[in-house]
N, C-alpha and C positions, 0 to 999 in steps of 0.2 A: 827312185824311192819317192813315195808320196809323203809330203810334210804338212800340207794343209789342204782342206777341202771346204768349199763354200757352195751351197746350193739349197734347194728346197727340201725340207724335212718330209719325206714320203711316208715314213712309218716309225713309230717309237714304241718300245717296251723296255721294262727294266733290264739293263744289261746290254742292250743293242738297239741300234737305229739303222735306218736306211736313208741316205741322202741322195736325191736325184740331181745329177749334174749333167745338163745337156742331154737328157734322155737315158743316161746310164745310172743305175742304182748301185751305190756303194754301201756294203754292209760294214758298219763300224761298231766295235765293242766299246762300251763306255762304263765308267763307275756310276753308282747311284747318285753321287754328288752332282754329276753332269746331267743325268736324266731329269732331276727335279728342276733344273734351270733352263730346260729347253722349251722353245715355243710349241704350240700345237702343230700337228701335221699340216703342211702347206706353208708354214712360216719359213723364213730364211734363216739359215744357221751356218756358222763358220767354225770349224774345229781344227785344232793343231793335232796332227796325226803322227803316230809311230807305226811304221810298217814293219811287221814281223814276218820273216820268211822262213818257212820250214820246207822239208822235202815234199810234203803232201799238201801244203796250204800257204796261202798268202793272206795274212790277217791284218786288219787295220784297227788301231786302238785310238780313240779320240778324246780330246780334252778341250775345254773352253779357254783355259789360260796356259801360257807357256810354262808357268811354275808347276802346274799339275802334271804336265808331261815330264818335266824334269824329275819330279818326285817319283813318278812311275818308273822312269829309267834307273833311278837310284835303287829302288826296290828290286827291280829286275836284275841288278848287278849282284845281288846276294845269291850265293850258292843255294839251290833248292827252291828259289822263287822264279817261276816262269811268268809269262805275261798274264795268264788267267788269274793266278794267285795274287799277283801285284794289283790287279784290278779289284779283286775281292777285298784285299787289305784296304785299298782306297775307298771302297764302298762301306767298310765297317768302322772307319774312324776318320774324323775330320783331319785335314792335312796339318793344321796347327797342333792338334793333340798328338798326332803321330810324331811330329818333329820334336815336341817337348818330351814325349815318352822315350824316344831314342837318345836325346841329349842327356836326360837324367837317369837313363838306365832303368826305367820303370817297367819291369818285366810283367807285373800284375796287369797293367793297362794293356800291354801288348797281347797278353794271353786272353783278354776279353774279345779280341778280334776273331771272328769265325775263320777257321783254317790255320790259325797260328798256334802251334804247340810250344812246349817248354824249350826244346832244342832249337827250334826256328827262332823263337823270341831271343834267346841268348845269341844266336848267330847274327840276327839283325842288329842287336845292340853293339856287338863287337865290330861288325863290318861297317855299320852306318853312323855310329856316334860322331866320329870326327867329320864325316862328310856333311852331316846335318848341321854341325857347328859351323862349318865353312859356309854352307848355304845361308845360314842365319847371319853370318858376318857379312856376306855379300849384300843381303837385304838391308843391313844397317845403313850402308852407303846410299841405297835408293830411298829408304824411308826418310832419312835426314836430309836428302838432297845434297849430300856432301861427298864430292869426289875425293876430298882430302881424307875422310874417314875410310872410305873404301880402299884407296891406294895404300894408306898406312897399314890397315889390317892385312891386305894382300902381301905387302912387303914383309911384314913380321911372320906371316905363315910361310912364305918362301924361305925365310931364314931358319925355319924349323920350330917356331913356337906354335903351341896348340891354338887352333882358331878361337876357342872360347876365351883363353887367356888374353890373346891379342885384342879381341873385340872389347873385352872389359877394360883393358888398359887404355886403348885408344879412345873409347867413349869418355872415360874419366878425364883424360887430357883435353879432348875436344870441348868438353863442358867448361873446362878451366880457361878456354879462350886462346890456346896456342894457335898461331896463325898459319905457319908454313909446314909443308910436309917434312923437311929436314928437322924442324923443331919438334914436331910431334914424334917422329921416329927416335930422335935422340932421347927425349924424355921417356918414351915407352921402353926403349932398350935399357935405360938406367933403372926403371922400375922393375922390369922383368928379370934383370940380372941379380936383383937383391934376394 
């Protein structure tokens, strides 16, 4: 399976590019958000790739950031969303807006994306709301630079608490200056059990 490709950008157009790697041109499908950040043809580019295999085709989907690829894979996990529609969704809404709309259940925002109808928007909210909350909880640890926060949220989620609840509780406690993982967990469990 191809996971990453680095080479010279041979050709680009909205929706797809060709990367030349040692004389071999790879056709890679991309969202518009990636297209606008690419160099001009001839420039060097490196993409994180998802390899999609079908009976009749082997397709590559490329992203500049690992988080974009992860978002694509989450979308693709929803029944009725294939790789092309997932790419279309990522082209129609910024990643942050998509995550917010799914966490908040904002069906109106989802319906504004080309290719997303009422039933699909509902299915996306039901199937992805918790996954996007967990993704946001993971990012809290990275943004704060705090392994403690990340570990505490992960532990609470593993105990069955909703990611959004766990994240909120841990953030509040971490701001209060609790220093150790056991201390943060003890206080979070006390608060969440009330």
